[in-house]
Wavefront OBJ file of the C-alpha trace (Angstrom):
o trace
v -39.019 4.638 33.312
v -37.141 5.751 30.540
v -34.943 8.964 30.747
v -36.161 12.125 29.038
v -32.617 12.707 28.075
v -29.250 12.254 29.741
v -29.071 15.408 31.179
v -32.082 14.102 33.802
v -29.061 12.202 35.498
v -26.363 13.736 38.181
v -23.406 11.283 38.528
v -22.859 10.981 42.077
v -20.493 8.042 42.645
v -18.866 5.033 41.165
v -18.919 1.418 42.201
v -15.303 0.393 42.881
v -15.414 -3.086 43.936
v -17.727 -5.985 45.184
v -17.981 -6.206 48.533
v -18.210 -9.638 50.651
v -20.130 -12.704 48.765
v -23.708 -11.527 48.884
v -24.036 -9.049 46.282
v -22.743 -5.718 48.029
v -20.912 -3.273 46.248
v -18.353 -0.473 47.445
v -18.739 2.674 46.392
v -16.862 6.159 46.178
v -19.516 8.866 46.571
v -19.224 12.262 44.779
v -21.111 13.695 47.448
v -20.153 16.106 50.358
v -21.381 13.724 53.090
v -20.755 10.194 52.539
v -24.264 9.171 53.239
v -25.841 11.649 51.026
v -26.287 9.035 48.309
v -28.429 6.907 50.486
v -31.188 9.728 50.473
v -32.135 8.150 47.235
v -33.993 4.683 46.829
v -33.376 4.636 42.849
v -30.280 4.612 41.526
v -29.248 4.433 37.844
v -26.150 2.607 37.372
v -23.725 2.474 34.390
v -22.272 5.180 31.770
v -23.600 7.414 29.512
v -26.119 6.356 27.203
v -26.347 2.967 28.836
v -27.976 3.084 32.513
v -29.949 0.822 34.512
v -32.140 1.266 37.385
v -31.761 -0.150 40.760
v -33.609 0.011 44.000
v -31.574 0.387 47.047
v -32.205 -2.468 49.431
v -29.817 -1.330 52.110
v -26.874 0.927 52.418
v -24.042 2.033 55.101
v -21.075 4.115 55.552
v -17.904 2.009 56.096
v -14.504 4.057 56.611
v -14.418 6.413 53.330
v -16.748 4.810 51.481
v -20.349 3.444 51.025
v -21.376 -0.227 51.011
v -24.763 -0.880 49.093
v -26.635 -3.790 48.366
v -28.786 -3.309 45.319
v -31.995 -4.932 44.291
v -31.212 -7.747 41.905
v -27.568 -8.044 42.750
v -27.557 -11.140 44.797
v -23.867 -12.595 44.680
v -20.237 -11.486 44.233
v -20.261 -12.051 40.336
v -23.184 -9.703 40.006
v -21.286 -7.308 42.008
v -18.371 -7.396 40.346
v -20.205 -6.785 36.635
v -20.848 -3.565 38.143
v -17.274 -2.526 39.029
v -16.331 0.747 37.589
v -19.716 1.823 36.484
v -21.404 5.207 37.830
v -24.021 5.694 40.113
v -26.517 8.613 39.127
v -29.821 10.070 40.464
v -32.725 11.808 38.940
v -31.626 15.523 38.754
v -35.732 16.335 39.683
v -35.145 14.325 42.564
v -32.227 16.129 44.493
v -32.949 19.340 46.466
v -32.726 22.571 45.228
v -29.141 24.126 45.959
v -29.335 26.660 48.644
v -28.365 30.478 47.485
v -24.692 30.799 47.096
v -24.033 26.872 46.488
v -23.590 24.565 43.534
v -23.813 21.348 42.546
v -20.458 20.490 41.009
v -22.337 19.068 38.050
v -24.109 22.504 37.358
v -20.344 24.305 37.255
v -19.169 21.948 34.666
v -19.042 23.227 31.181
v -19.561 26.809 32.133
v -17.163 29.616 30.474
v -14.935 31.010 33.070
v -13.930 34.689 32.266
v -11.687 37.201 33.941
v -12.316 40.626 35.435
v -10.850 42.052 32.130
v -13.010 39.941 30.091
v -10.472 37.652 28.943
v -11.379 34.014 28.595
v -9.821 31.307 30.332
v -11.725 28.455 29.193
v -14.570 26.070 30.481
v -14.881 24.205 33.973
v -14.139 20.753 32.880
v -13.974 19.713 36.592
v -13.512 20.359 40.428
v -11.182 18.853 42.853
v -11.754 18.709 46.479
v -8.780 19.543 48.682
v -9.897 19.749 52.058
v -9.420 23.222 52.544
v -11.649 24.079 49.634
v -12.843 22.983 45.990
v -10.832 23.939 42.869
v -12.049 24.507 39.444
v -10.498 22.647 36.766
v -10.663 25.182 33.919
v -9.544 23.914 30.250
v -8.520 26.570 27.733
v -5.098 27.111 25.731
v -3.978 25.536 28.788
v -5.109 24.122 32.235
v -5.838 26.454 35.376
v -6.658 25.368 38.897
v -8.656 28.300 40.402
v -9.485 27.897 44.233
v -13.382 27.920 44.196
v -13.586 30.684 47.017
v -14.725 34.267 47.216
v -11.359 35.893 47.038
v -11.117 34.648 43.409
v -14.682 33.828 42.315
v -16.611 36.794 41.810
v -19.802 35.646 40.170
v -21.433 32.228 39.293
v -24.355 32.712 36.382
v -25.883 29.666 35.764
v -28.213 31.172 33.343
v -25.866 33.046 31.471
v -23.235 30.001 31.627
v -20.424 31.830 33.057
v -18.107 32.285 35.907
v -16.631 35.651 36.459
v -13.276 35.442 38.551
v -10.475 37.403 39.504
v -7.520 35.755 37.913
v -5.053 36.885 35.498
v -3.990 35.423 32.328
v -0.660 34.727 33.387
v -1.317 32.820 36.877
l 1 2 3 4 5 6 7 8 9 10 11 12 13 14 15 16 17 18 19 20 21 22 23 24 25 26 27 28 29 30 31 32 33 34 35 36 37 38 39 40 41 42 43 44 45 46 47 48 49 50 51 52 53 54 55 56 57 58 59 60 61 62 63 64 65 66 67 68 69 70 71 72 73 74 75 76 77 78 79 80 81 82 83 84 85 86 87 88 89 90 91 92 93 94 95 96 97 98 99 100 101 102 103 104 105 106 107 108 109 110 111 112 113 114 115 116 117 118 119 120 121 122 123 124 125 126 127 128 129 130 131 132 133 134 135 136 137 138 139 140 141 142 143 144 145 146 147 148 149 150 151 152 153 154 155 156 157 158 159 160 161 162 163 164 165 166 167 168 169 170
């Protein structure tokens, strides 16, 4: 099935290495729960503009990684060919985020403005620190802003903006 556009996909992990000799791959998921990716029977594997659809045959959690066997990948050589590629799922297949929660993918690219109205930049990524997530904001310089209520006052996806309590000199 061809994609309508690249925005139809949400990257949820990356294939880091082959696993054993029967075509299994080792995956570093970009999800809150290690096994969340296993909820999707169809994965798109590739990079921007070059995706191939795979059916998930079997998968399981192994320490801090996921292991998966994809249809058509039957040996170590086939698994090695996928090393370093992203794994994405169709945005429409994902459940709606609960109120006050956001998919990281939806935050990337949003403008970040402080309460004084000063533009700090755009969200270029997020970091998971264990204690809380951190917005990576690229402007005239990079800023790391904890994604917690004390600093993030409002997220307005429709307006493409995040309002923060954060000074220009922080």
